[in-house]
N, C-alpha and C positions, 0 to 999 in steps of 0.2 A: 650460843644464841641462835644464829643461823636464820634470822628473819630478813635476809637481804632480798631486795627487789630492785629490778632495773629494766632497761630496755631489752626485752626478749627473755627475761628470766624472773622467776618468782619462787625462790627457795622456800619462803614462808608458807606457801600453799601446800607444801609436802610434809610439813611438820605437824605432829599431833599435839605437841606441847612446846611452846616457846618460853624459855626462861632467860631473863637478862640479869647479869651480875655486873655491876659497874660502880666504881667509886665516883664521887663528884670530880669534875675536871681538875681542880687544883690538886686533889689527892692523887689522881692518876698521874699528873705531871711529876709530883714529888716522887712517887714510886719509880717512874721512868728515869728521872734524873739520878736517883740513888743507884738503881740497877745499872744503867748505862755507864755511869762513872766507875762504880765498884767492880763490875764484872767485865766490862768492855774497855775501860780506860778512856772513855770519851771525855773530851773537855766540855765544860758548861756551854760554851758557845756552840759547839757541834750539836749538843743535845737540843738546845733551843732552836737551832736551824732545822733540825729534824722535826720537832714539834710543829713549827710554823709551816714547813713544807707539807706535812700531813694534814693540816687543818681542813682544807677543802674536802678531803676524803672523810674525815671525822664528821664534819657537818652534813655532808651529802649522803653518806653511806652507813656510818655507824649509828649516829643519833636517830635517824628514822626507824631503825630496827626496834628500838625500845618502845615505840608506839604500837608495835605489832605483837609484842610479847604478852603472854597470858599473865605472867608474874615477873615483876622486877624486884631485885634486891639491890638497893642503892646505899652504899656506905657513905656516911656523912661524919667527918671529924668533929669533935667537940672542943678542939683546941685550935689555936690560930694557924690557919694555913693560907692566909690572905696573899702572901707572896711565896709561891712554890719554889721560886728560884733561889731563895735564901734559907729555906727550911733545912735544918741540920738533921732532923730525925723524921722517919715515917711514923705518923700517929699509929698507935697500937689499936687493936680491935676494941679494947676497953676504953679507949679515948675517942670512941665513935658510937654513933647510933646507926642502925640499919633501917631504912624505910622499905617495907615490903608492900608493894602496890599490886593490886589485882585488877586486871583490865575488866571493863564492863562485860559481864556475862561469864567471866572465868570463875567467879565464886560459885555460881549456880552450876556451871558445867562440871566443875571438879568437886562440888560438895564441900566447899571451904566453910568451916564453922568458926567464925571469929571469936565467939565466946569461949570455945574450947581452947583456941590458941592463946587467948588472953589469960586464961586460967593456968595453962601449962608453962607459959614463958613469964617468969617473974619480972616485974617492973615494966611489962609491955603496955602499950596503950594505943588507942585508935587516934590517928591524926586527921582522918577523913573517913567517910563511909566505905572507902575502898582501900585504905592503907593502915597498916599496923607498924608501930615503931618498936624496935627491940634494941637492947644493948648490943653493941657490935661483937662482943665476946660470945653472944648467944646466936650468932648468925647460923653456924653449922647446925645447932640444935633446931632452930626454926626451920631451916631447909629440910631437915629430916622429918619434922612433924608435918610439914606441908607437902613435901614431894613424895614421901613413901606411900601414902594412901593413893595418890594420883597414879604413881607407877603401877601399883597393884591393880588399880582399876583398869589401866590401859592394858595390862597383861590379861586380865580376865576377859575384857572385851575382845581382844585378839584371839583368845582361845575359844570363843563362842562360835 
């Protein structure tokens, strides 16, 4: 993503394209709990302490970056994740939707054609004038459809 800004620095101003990929908070915590327990052997208490300790950074530095991105891909589970501390399994992509949000002006800047995307991605739909919803299992395909032409356009402009 790289859209961080702060006192004396603005990384976002140097990026040609900012893309955010983020699960909702409870899903992010479920993934962290499973990873830190399975791969690092951390106890549930240690993991919760880490999450709580990092919360100010998440709120003050991570979340604001998503308001600067041109395109956000946000994964939303369609199964109950209301208590991430007791979830036994990480929801699979097919148990999720992905909301693809385009910042105001990004659609025009990058030539995003919503009707084309809706036709190419089965079962996708518009949830707002700036957002498309796709099945989570189609996130990679959606990224390819959206980002490939943008990257080609960026390369062409650089070569001019």
